[in-house]
DRENZAKE-106296 format. One record per residue: residue in three letters; x, y, z of N, C-alpha, C in turn; chain. Coordinates in nm, 4 decimals, padded with zeros to 6 digits. Layout:
+------+----------+----------+----------+----------+----------+----------+----------+----------+----------+---------+
: kemi :      n.u :      n.v :      n.w :     ca.u :     ca.v :     ca.w :      c.u :      c.v :      c.w : drenlum :
+------+----------+----------+----------+----------+----------+----------+----------+----------+----------+---------+
:  ALA :        X :        Y :        Z :        X :        Y :        Z :        X :        Y :        Z :       A :
...
+------+----------+----------+----------+----------+----------+----------+----------+----------+----------+---------+
//
This chain:
+------+----------+----------+----------+----------+----------+----------+----------+----------+----------+---------+
: kemi :      n.u :      n.v :      n.w :     ca.u :     ca.v :     ca.w :      c.u :      c.v :      c.w : drenlum :
+------+----------+----------+----------+----------+----------+----------+----------+----------+----------+---------+
:  MET :  08.9846 :  08.7016 :  09.4385 :  08.8869 :  08.6984 :  09.5034 :  08.8708 :  08.7847 :  09.6636 :       A :
:  ILE :  09.0311 :  08.8033 :  09.6844 :  09.0277 :  08.9355 :  09.8043 :  08.9682 :  09.0022 :  09.7806 :       A :
:  GLN :  09.0227 :  09.0594 :  09.6780 :  09.0127 :  09.2306 :  09.6158 :  08.8661 :  09.2097 :  09.6087 :       A :
:  ARG :  08.7946 :  09.0950 :  09.5388 :  08.6237 :  09.1018 :  09.5689 :  08.5348 :  09.1618 :  09.6655 :       A :
:  PHE :  08.6090 :  09.0540 :  09.7847 :  08.5712 :  09.0707 :  09.9004 :  08.5962 :  09.2144 :  09.9833 :       A :
:  LEU :  08.7291 :  09.2600 :  09.9847 :  08.7536 :  09.3723 :  10.0646 :  08.6496 :  09.4885 :  10.0032 :       A :
:  PHE :  08.6245 :  09.5197 :  09.8168 :  08.5992 :  09.6501 :  09.7549 :  08.4679 :  09.6246 :  09.7216 :       A :
:  GLU :  08.3931 :  09.5331 :  09.6711 :  08.3135 :  09.4848 :  09.6292 :  08.1993 :  09.5845 :  09.6654 :       A :
:  ASN :  08.0871 :  09.6483 :  09.6091 :  08.0358 :  09.7709 :  09.6328 :  07.8541 :  09.7348 :  09.5807 :       A :
:  GLN :  07.7623 :  09.7466 :  09.6740 :  07.6313 :  09.7834 :  09.6265 :  07.5963 :  09.8540 :  09.5758 :       A :
:  ASN :  07.6918 :  10.0132 :  09.6380 :  07.6680 :  10.1339 :  09.6087 :  07.5343 :  10.1510 :  09.6615 :       A :
:  ASP :  07.4779 :  10.1791 :  09.7498 :  07.3463 :  10.1780 :  09.8074 :  07.3617 :  10.2596 :  09.9275 :       A :
:  TRP :  07.2392 :  10.3254 :  09.9438 :  07.2481 :  10.4008 :  10.1110 :  07.2742 :  10.3256 :  10.2037 :       A :
:  VAL :  07.2334 :  10.2013 :  10.1858 :  07.2443 :  10.1184 :  10.3319 :  07.3858 :  10.1210 :  10.4234 :       A :
:  GLY :  07.4861 :  10.1056 :  10.3314 :  07.6259 :  10.1369 :  10.3039 :  07.6823 :  10.2506 :  10.3921 :       A :
:  LEU :  07.6550 :  10.2919 :  10.3398 :  07.7086 :  10.4560 :  10.3899 :  07.6233 :  10.5366 :  10.5309 :       A :
:  ILE :  07.4481 :  10.4516 :  10.5241 :  07.4010 :  10.4582 :  10.6903 :  07.4457 :  10.4001 :  10.7674 :       A :
:  LEU :  07.5058 :  10.2424 :  10.7203 :  07.5851 :  10.1450 :  10.8566 :  07.7256 :  10.2123 :  10.8936 :       A :
:  ARG :  07.7882 :  10.3003 :  10.7733 :  07.9194 :  10.3393 :  10.8133 :  07.9166 :  10.4782 :  10.8555 :       A :
:  ILE :  07.8506 :  10.5460 :  10.8912 :  07.8303 :  10.6420 :  10.9355 :  07.7895 :  10.6391 :  11.0959 :       A :
:  THR :  07.6392 :  10.5007 :  11.1439 :  07.6361 :  10.4851 :  11.2616 :  07.7722 :  10.4285 :  11.3581 :       A :
:  ILE :  07.8207 :  10.3513 :  11.2266 :  07.9845 :  10.2442 :  11.3065 :  08.0721 :  10.4139 :  11.3459 :       A :
:  ALA :  08.1078 :  10.4700 :  11.2701 :  08.1839 :  10.5878 :  11.2785 :  08.1476 :  10.6735 :  11.3926 :       A :
:  ILE :  08.0340 :  10.6959 :  11.4284 :  07.9839 :  10.8278 :  11.4707 :  07.9855 :  10.6986 :  11.6311 :       A :
:  VAL :  07.9269 :  10.5956 :  11.6197 :  07.9234 :  10.5590 :  11.7596 :  08.0600 :  10.5058 :  11.8475 :       A :
:  LEU :  08.1722 :  10.4352 :  11.7756 :  08.3032 :  10.3723 :  11.7684 :  08.4126 :  10.4661 :  11.7759 :       A :
:  PHE :  08.4162 :  10.5791 :  11.7207 :  08.5483 :  10.6929 :  11.6807 :  08.5882 :  10.7119 :  11.8510 :       A :
:  PRO :  08.4211 :  10.7706 :  11.9012 :  08.4939 :  10.8417 :  12.0243 :  08.5357 :  10.7533 :  12.1499 :       A :
:  HIS :  08.4862 :  10.5922 :  12.1061 :  08.5614 :  10.5209 :  12.2423 :  08.7004 :  10.4940 :  12.2086 :       A :
:  GLY :  08.7277 :  10.4888 :  12.0740 :  08.8986 :  10.5006 :  12.0055 :  08.9686 :  10.5875 :  12.0829 :       A :
:  ALA :  08.8672 :  10.7188 :  12.0315 :  08.9559 :  10.8865 :  12.0807 :  08.9857 :  10.8783 :  12.2272 :       A :
:  GLN :  08.9224 :  10.8092 :  12.3123 :  08.9322 :  10.8322 :  12.4394 :  09.0557 :  10.7780 :  12.4921 :       A :
:  LYS :  09.0671 :  10.6856 :  12.4436 :  09.1094 :  10.5612 :  12.4980 :  09.2607 :  10.5716 :  12.4020 :       A :
:  LEU :  09.3246 :  10.6265 :  12.2749 :  09.4205 :  10.6903 :  12.2318 :  09.4214 :  10.8054 :  12.2641 :       A :
:  LEU :  09.3689 :  10.9064 :  12.2151 :  09.4117 :  11.0652 :  12.2680 :  09.3484 :  11.0887 :  12.4026 :       A :
:  GLY :  09.3010 :  11.0082 :  12.4982 :  09.2314 :  11.0877 :  12.5598 :  09.1195 :  11.2018 :  12.5903 :       A :
:  TRP :  09.0649 :  11.2278 :  12.4460 :  08.9257 :  11.2717 :  12.4222 :  08.8344 :  11.2597 :  12.5056 :       A :
:  TRP :  08.7184 :  11.3525 :  12.4911 :  08.6017 :  11.3236 :  12.5936 :  08.6283 :  11.2423 :  12.6867 :       A :
:  ASN :  08.7026 :  11.3322 :  12.7631 :  08.7294 :  11.2794 :  12.8972 :  08.7566 :  11.1251 :  12.9205 :       A :
:  GLY :  08.8701 :  11.0524 :  12.8397 :  08.9495 :  10.9409 :  12.8483 :  09.0421 :  10.9517 :  12.9217 :       A :
:  HIS :  09.1030 :  10.8446 :  12.9167 :  09.2557 :  10.8093 :  12.9941 :  09.3449 :  10.8026 :  12.9243 :       A :
:  GLY :  09.3238 :  10.8074 :  12.7563 :  09.4502 :  10.8134 :  12.6665 :  09.5028 :  10.6839 :  12.6895 :       A :
:  TYR :  09.5886 :  10.6758 :  12.6001 :  09.6923 :  10.5560 :  12.5690 :  09.7166 :  10.4962 :  12.6998 :       A :
:  SER :  09.8787 :  10.5305 :  12.7899 :  09.9182 :  10.5197 :  12.8819 :  09.7999 :  10.3638 :  12.9748 :       A :
:  SER :  09.7223 :  10.5417 :  13.0341 :  09.6006 :  10.4852 :  13.1247 :  09.4976 :  10.3491 :  13.0885 :       A :
:  THR :  09.5097 :  10.3704 :  12.9267 :  09.4337 :  10.2611 :  12.9264 :  09.5164 :  10.1092 :  12.8712 :       A :
:  MET :  09.6039 :  10.1188 :  12.8278 :  09.6993 :  10.0018 :  12.8396 :  09.7340 :  09.9459 :  12.9472 :       A :
:  HIS :  09.7523 :  10.0170 :  13.0647 :  09.7638 :  10.0111 :  13.2143 :  09.6258 :  09.9226 :  13.2804 :       A :
:  PHE :  09.5230 :  09.9577 :  13.1942 :  09.4023 :  09.8797 :  13.2441 :  09.4106 :  09.7520 :  13.1644 :       A :
:  LEU :  09.4038 :  09.7559 :  13.0582 :  09.3678 :  09.6121 :  12.9460 :  09.4694 :  09.5523 :  12.9897 :       A :
:  THR :  09.5962 :  09.5790 :  13.0298 :  09.7237 :  09.4705 :  13.0960 :  09.7183 :  09.4251 :  13.2218 :       A :
:  GLY :  09.7049 :  09.5493 :  13.3089 :  09.6649 :  09.4955 :  13.4542 :  09.5352 :  09.4416 :  13.4644 :       A :
:  LYS :  09.4548 :  09.4761 :  13.4782 :  09.3127 :  09.4939 :  13.5501 :  09.2182 :  09.3541 :  13.4670 :       A :
:  VAL :  09.2537 :  09.3947 :  13.3517 :  09.1820 :  09.2911 :  13.2625 :  09.2697 :  09.1664 :  13.2267 :       A :
:  GLY :  09.4049 :  09.2152 :  13.2028 :  09.4702 :  09.0755 :  13.2370 :  09.5449 :  09.0663 :  13.0292 :       A :
:  LEU :  09.4859 :  09.1281 :  12.9424 :  09.5538 :  09.0887 :  12.7975 :  09.7063 :  09.1471 :  12.8379 :       A :
:  PRO :  09.7134 :  09.0544 :  12.6661 :  09.8804 :  09.0691 :  12.6602 :  09.8858 :  09.1857 :  12.5821 :       A :
:  TYR :  10.0028 :  09.2778 :  12.6097 :  10.0050 :  09.3745 :  12.5674 :  09.9776 :  09.4092 :  12.3919 :       A :
:  ILE :  10.0131 :  09.3124 :  12.2872 :  09.9852 :  09.3260 :  12.1547 :  09.8099 :  09.3227 :  12.1764 :       A :
:  ILE :  09.7446 :  09.3126 :  12.2289 :  09.6032 :  09.2345 :  12.2034 :  09.6084 :  09.4020 :  12.2738 :       A :
:  GLY :  09.5877 :  09.4594 :  12.3781 :  09.5878 :  09.5692 :  12.4462 :  09.6028 :  09.6630 :  12.3346 :       A :
:  TRP :  09.7164 :  09.6815 :  12.2520 :  09.7548 :  09.7861 :  12.1603 :  09.6679 :  09.7299 :  12.0395 :       A :
:  LEU :  09.5957 :  09.6423 :  11.9787 :  09.5154 :  09.6043 :  11.8920 :  09.3842 :  09.6528 :  11.9154 :       A :
:  VAL :  09.3327 :  09.6019 :  12.0780 :  09.1987 :  09.7110 :  12.1171 :  09.1960 :  09.8505 :  12.0926 :       A :
:  ILE :  09.3160 :  09.9059 :  12.1014 :  09.3225 :  10.0598 :  12.1087 :  09.3123 :  10.1182 :  11.9549 :       A :
:  MET :  09.3785 :  10.0552 :  11.8876 :  09.4646 :  10.0951 :  11.7512 :  09.3117 :  10.0328 :  11.6398 :       A :
:  ILE :  09.2055 :  09.9310 :  11.6597 :  09.1118 :  09.9009 :  11.6193 :  08.9676 :  10.0003 :  11.6400 :       A :
:  GLU :  08.9499 :  10.0289 :  11.7669 :  08.8577 :  10.1436 :  11.8228 :  08.8862 :  10.2918 :  11.7589 :       A :
:  PHE :  08.9852 :  10.3030 :  11.7074 :  09.0408 :  10.4075 :  11.6835 :  09.0375 :  10.4427 :  11.5079 :       A :
:  PHE :  09.1214 :  10.3497 :  11.4312 :  09.1170 :  10.3553 :  11.3079 :  09.0186 :  10.3017 :  11.2454 :       A :
:  CYS :  08.9636 :  10.2067 :  11.2899 :  08.8193 :  10.1329 :  11.2315 :  08.7148 :  10.2567 :  11.1885 :       A :
:  PRO :  08.7057 :  10.3012 :  11.2821 :  08.6054 :  10.3858 :  11.2257 :  08.6140 :  10.4888 :  11.1251 :       A :
:  LEU :  08.7559 :  10.5698 :  11.1218 :  08.7814 :  10.6290 :  11.0205 :  08.8027 :  10.5711 :  10.9187 :       A :
:  PHE :  08.8114 :  10.3884 :  10.8738 :  08.8336 :  10.4065 :  10.7312 :  08.7064 :  10.3586 :  10.7304 :       A :
:  ILE :  08.6255 :  10.3112 :  10.7957 :  08.4640 :  10.2600 :  10.7742 :  08.4000 :  10.4307 :  10.7223 :       A :
:  LEU :  08.4332 :  10.4989 :  10.7895 :  08.3509 :  10.6103 :  10.7370 :  08.4178 :  10.6302 :  10.5950 :       A :
:  ALA :  08.5377 :  10.6401 :  10.5991 :  08.5674 :  10.7099 :  10.4263 :  08.5175 :  10.5732 :  10.3049 :       A :
:  GLY :  08.4886 :  10.4802 :  10.3991 :  08.4204 :  10.3673 :  10.2862 :  08.5817 :  10.3114 :  10.2605 :       A :
:  PHE :  08.6537 :  10.2683 :  10.2832 :  08.7789 :  10.2034 :  10.2538 :  08.8378 :  10.0228 :  10.2881 :       A :
:  ALA :  08.7393 :  09.9551 :  10.2225 :  08.7657 :  09.7870 :  10.2909 :  08.6884 :  09.7588 :  10.3880 :       A :
:  SER :  08.5750 :  09.8659 :  10.3815 :  08.4673 :  09.8477 :  10.5151 :  08.4516 :  09.7109 :  10.5478 :       A :
:  ARG :  08.4278 :  09.6306 :  10.4347 :  08.3990 :  09.4865 :  10.5128 :  08.5066 :  09.4419 :  10.6160 :       A :
:  LEU :  08.6509 :  09.4341 :  10.5869 :  08.7435 :  09.3945 :  10.6326 :  08.7455 :  09.4648 :  10.8135 :       A :
:  TRP :  08.7152 :  09.6273 :  10.7743 :  08.7242 :  09.6879 :  10.9290 :  08.6061 :  09.6003 :  11.0050 :       A :
:  GLY :  08.4987 :  09.6344 :  10.9504 :  08.3877 :  09.5578 :  10.9783 :  08.3855 :  09.4189 :  11.0916 :       A :
:  LEU :  08.4491 :  09.3206 :  11.0062 :  08.5067 :  09.2178 :  11.0887 :  08.5812 :  09.2425 :  11.1880 :       A :
:  LEU :  08.7013 :  09.3261 :  11.1661 :  08.7874 :  09.3817 :  11.2587 :  08.6615 :  09.4383 :  11.4236 :       A :
:  VAL :  08.5932 :  09.4870 :  11.3788 :  08.5023 :  09.5530 :  11.4629 :  08.4060 :  09.4066 :  11.5533 :       A :
:  VAL :  08.3625 :  09.3477 :  11.4220 :  08.2652 :  09.2877 :  11.4920 :  08.3774 :  09.1545 :  11.5893 :       A :
:  ILE :  08.4452 :  09.1286 :  11.5567 :  08.6049 :  09.0652 :  11.6358 :  08.6066 :  09.1025 :  11.7408 :       A :
:  LEU :  08.6171 :  09.2531 :  11.7568 :  08.6869 :  09.2795 :  11.8820 :  08.5855 :  09.3531 :  11.9522 :       A :
:  MET :  08.4359 :  09.2938 :  11.8987 :  08.3232 :  09.3389 :  12.0101 :  08.2908 :  09.1936 :  12.0822 :       A :
:  ILE :  08.3297 :  09.0991 :  12.0286 :  08.2688 :  08.9566 :  12.0495 :  08.4221 :  08.8901 :  12.1960 :       A :
:  GLY :  08.5151 :  08.9771 :  12.1652 :  08.6182 :  08.9838 :  12.2173 :  08.6146 :  09.0520 :  12.3849 :       A :
:  ILE :  08.5674 :  09.1552 :  12.3630 :  08.5288 :  09.2435 :  12.4894 :  08.4118 :  09.1925 :  12.5219 :       A :
:  LEU :  08.2844 :  09.0791 :  12.4414 :  08.2105 :  09.0595 :  12.5372 :  08.2249 :  08.9143 :  12.6041 :       A :
:  VAL :  08.3132 :  08.8424 :  12.5107 :  08.3637 :  08.7190 :  12.5879 :  08.4828 :  08.7624 :  12.7141 :       A :
:  THR :  08.5114 :  08.8525 :  12.7277 :  08.6688 :  08.9288 :  12.8398 :  08.6029 :  09.0099 :  12.9481 :       A :
:  VAL :  08.5092 :  09.0992 :  12.9017 :  08.4581 :  09.1800 :  13.0347 :  08.3543 :  09.2397 :  13.0648 :       A :
:  GLN :  08.2147 :  09.2068 :  12.9245 :  08.0915 :  09.3037 :  12.9770 :  08.0141 :  09.1626 :  12.9414 :       A :
:  ASN :  08.0195 :  09.0707 :  13.0245 :  07.9290 :  08.9572 :  12.9752 :  07.8420 :  08.8999 :  13.1094 :       A :
:  GLN :  07.8058 :  09.0365 :  13.1902 :  07.7454 :  08.9657 :  13.3320 :  07.6326 :  09.0288 :  13.3578 :       A :
:  TYR :  07.6229 :  09.1863 :  13.2303 :  07.4621 :  09.2298 :  13.2281 :  07.4190 :  09.2430 :  13.0986 :       A :
:  PHE :  07.3149 :  09.2426 :  13.0746 :  07.2195 :  09.2897 :  12.8891 :  07.2274 :  09.4465 :  12.8702 :       A :
:  PHE :  07.2011 :  09.5265 :  13.0161 :  07.1427 :  09.6263 :  12.9797 :  07.2522 :  09.7189 :  13.0064 :       A :
:  MET :  07.2951 :  09.8665 :  12.9419 :  07.3414 :  09.9073 :  13.0221 :  07.3515 :  09.9994 :  13.1365 :       A :
:  ASN :  07.4594 :  10.0254 :  13.1850 :  07.4557 :  10.1141 :  13.3685 :  07.3907 :  10.2525 :  13.3732 :       A :
:  TRP :  07.2750 :  10.2817 :  13.3117 :  07.2456 :  10.3960 :  13.3297 :  07.2241 :  10.4485 :  13.4698 :       A :
:  PHE :  07.1643 :  10.3727 :  13.5763 :  07.1959 :  10.4361 :  13.6615 :  07.2319 :  10.3863 :  13.7843 :       A :
:  ASN :  07.3772 :  10.3404 :  13.7515 :  07.4589 :  10.2607 :  13.8092 :  07.4236 :  10.2002 :  13.9472 :       A :
:  GLU :  07.3490 :  10.1187 :  13.9350 :  07.2848 :  09.9743 :  13.9449 :  07.3779 :  09.8661 :  13.9815 :       A :
:  GLN :  07.4636 :  09.8627 :  13.8618 :  07.5088 :  09.7434 :  13.8442 :  07.6526 :  09.7959 :  13.8273 :       A :
:  GLN :  07.7794 :  09.6773 :  13.8582 :  07.8690 :  09.7125 :  13.8537 :  07.9926 :  09.7015 :  13.7540 :       A :
:  GLY :  07.9071 :  09.6617 :  13.6661 :  07.9705 :  09.6413 :  13.5185 :  07.8824 :  09.7272 :  13.3723 :       A :
:  GLU :  07.9130 :  09.7332 :  13.3124 :  07.7798 :  09.7967 :  13.1685 :  07.7613 :  09.6650 :  13.1458 :       A :
:  GLY :  07.6846 :  09.7259 :  13.0369 :  07.6119 :  09.5613 :  12.9725 :  07.6530 :  09.5430 :  12.8452 :       A :
:  MET :  07.5582 :  09.4612 :  12.7638 :  07.6252 :  09.4309 :  12.6119 :  07.5864 :  09.4261 :  12.5631 :       A :
:  GLU :  07.4414 :  09.5472 :  12.5835 :  07.3276 :  09.5931 :  12.4438 :  07.4298 :  09.6724 :  12.3224 :       A :
:  PHE :  07.5482 :  09.7464 :  12.3774 :  07.6299 :  09.8878 :  12.2885 :  07.7336 :  09.7508 :  12.1703 :       A :
:  PHE :  07.7658 :  09.6629 :  12.2736 :  07.9101 :  09.5624 :  12.1788 :  07.8007 :  09.4345 :  12.0934 :       A :
:  LEU :  07.6717 :  09.3663 :  12.1531 :  07.6210 :  09.3314 :  12.0530 :  07.5105 :  09.4180 :  11.9005 :       A :
:  LEU :  07.4895 :  09.5519 :  11.9756 :  07.4600 :  09.6658 :  11.8495 :  07.5568 :  09.6570 :  11.7866 :       A :
:  LEU :  07.6717 :  09.7116 :  11.7772 :  07.8247 :  09.7125 :  11.7219 :  07.8636 :  09.5751 :  11.6309 :       A :
:  ILE :  07.8148 :  09.4753 :  11.7129 :  07.7859 :  09.3215 :  11.6217 :  07.7140 :  09.3364 :  11.5403 :       A :
:  GLY :  07.5822 :  09.3636 :  11.5446 :  07.5118 :  09.3442 :  11.3822 :  07.5242 :  09.4540 :  11.3173 :       A :
:  LEU :  07.5754 :  09.5720 :  11.3563 :  07.6472 :  09.7119 :  11.2406 :  07.7331 :  09.6272 :  11.1698 :       A :
:  GLY :  07.8262 :  09.5512 :  11.2250 :  07.9568 :  09.5220 :  11.1739 :  07.9357 :  09.3867 :  11.0361 :       A :
:  VAL :  07.8587 :  09.3126 :  11.0756 :  07.7916 :  09.2219 :  11.0502 :  07.6990 :  09.2661 :  10.8961 :       A :
:  ALA :  07.6542 :  09.3340 :  10.9458 :  07.5487 :  09.3968 :  10.8241 :  07.6446 :  09.5196 :  10.7467 :       A :
:  LEU :  07.7007 :  09.5144 :  10.7746 :  07.8225 :  09.6571 :  10.6801 :  07.9310 :  09.5219 :  10.5656 :       A :
:  ILE :  07.9617 :  09.4000 :  10.6614 :  08.0257 :  09.2799 :  10.5605 :  07.9571 :  09.2364 :  10.4949 :       A :
:  VAL :  07.7833 :  09.2319 :  10.5214 :  07.7032 :  09.1878 :  10.4493 :  07.6961 :  09.2815 :  10.2758 :       A :
:  ASN :  07.7169 :  09.3805 :  10.3194 :  07.6553 :  09.4401 :  10.2497 :  07.7321 :  09.5189 :  10.1452 :       A :
:  GLY :  07.8551 :  09.6057 :  10.2178 :  07.9563 :  09.7005 :  10.1602 :  07.9518 :  09.8418 :  10.1965 :       A :
:  SER :  08.0322 :  09.9025 :  10.1354 :  08.0134 :  10.0079 :  10.1686 :  07.9201 :  10.1179 :  10.1099 :       A :
:  GLY :  07.8982 :  10.1314 :  10.0002 :  07.7581 :  10.1723 :  09.9655 :  07.7896 :  10.3135 :  09.9079 :       A :
:  LYS :  07.7277 :  10.4114 :  09.8822 :  07.7850 :  10.5763 :  09.8396 :  07.8726 :  10.6035 :  09.8724 :       A :
:  ILE :  07.8863 :  10.6600 :  09.7846 :  07.9988 :  10.8092 :  09.8710 :  08.1295 :  10.7447 :  09.9561 :       A :
:  SER :  08.1948 :  10.6051 :  09.8554 :  08.2554 :  10.5836 :  09.9466 :  08.3959 :  10.5545 :  09.8717 :       A :
:  ILE :  08.5216 :  10.5126 :  09.9215 :  08.6674 :  10.4744 :  09.8215 :  08.6169 :  10.3495 :  09.7814 :       A :
:  ASP :  08.5469 :  10.2995 :  09.8525 :  08.5144 :  10.1381 :  09.7305 :  08.4612 :  10.1320 :  09.6345 :       A :
:  SER :  08.3784 :  10.2353 :  09.6241 :  08.3148 :  10.2710 :  09.5166 :  08.3774 :  10.3235 :  09.3879 :       A :
:  LEU :  08.4520 :  10.4095 :  09.4259 :  08.5594 :  10.4713 :  09.3583 :  08.6712 :  10.3199 :  09.3087 :       A :
:  ILE :  08.6906 :  10.2158 :  09.3421 :  08.8260 :  10.1455 :  09.3279 :  08.7349 :  10.0203 :  09.2342 :       A :
:  THR :  08.5722 :  10.0245 :  09.2581 :  08.5281 :  09.9100 :  09.2020 :  08.3897 :  09.9457 :  09.1394 :       A :
:  THR :  08.3392 :  09.9731 :  09.0651 :  08.2095 :  09.9710 :  08.9510 :  08.1252 :  09.8347 :  08.9505 :       A :
:  PRO :  07.9854 :  09.8388 :  08.9696 :  07.9439 :  09.7526 :  08.9044 :  07.9678 :  09.6283 :  08.8036 :       A :
:  SER :  08.0228 :  09.7997 :  08.6909 :  08.1275 :  09.7331 :  08.5645 :  08.2212 :  09.6560 :  08.5960 :       A :
:  LYS :  08.2898 :  09.6980 :  08.6349 :  08.4293 :  09.6857 :  08.7150 :  08.3860 :  09.5577 :  08.7533 :       A :
:  LEU :  08.3251 :  09.5097 :  08.8305 :  08.3387 :  09.3528 :  08.8869 :  08.3918 :  09.2738 :  08.8506 :       A :
:  GLY :  08.3545 :  09.2749 :  08.7197 :  08.3677 :  09.1039 :  08.6500 :  08.5122 :  09.0824 :  08.5843 :       A :
:  THR :  08.6102 :  09.2065 :  08.6207 :  08.7265 :  09.2126 :  08.6228 :  08.8204 :  09.1656 :  08.7542 :       A :
:  LEU :  08.7577 :  09.1753 :  08.8166 :  08.8722 :  09.1978 :  08.9630 :  08.9508 :  09.0136 :  08.9553 :       A :
+------+----------+----------+----------+----------+----------+----------+----------+----------+----------+---------+
//
């Protein structure tokens, strides 16, 4: 049952498009937090922000950074995409509940004190669609299970 949930695959283009989109959007955020790429602050500063200013426990801060960095890589590869999509949804809901819940729109013109919810809501929608659909074409999941093998799992 768990194997079926993790690896069952429609082998369609929708899953591939979802995977690529999530990876392109989420990976830079994770790389900013973990490695300091794209003008990010890196692991130490991000942990200081998450545990200090936001008030998250250390383990939750660590999970935020690891999920944002590694989930897009596993999703792009199409390995257990439903599991990683679920983690993305949980993470985005957590962000909305803790820090990004005052505005709807992103802060394009620096007219509000924080960012809005729209980015996180879009990632929730993409994550849910990935959970429902599966990895799609050109994925590790499609190598693990094919439609003919699904009955044997």
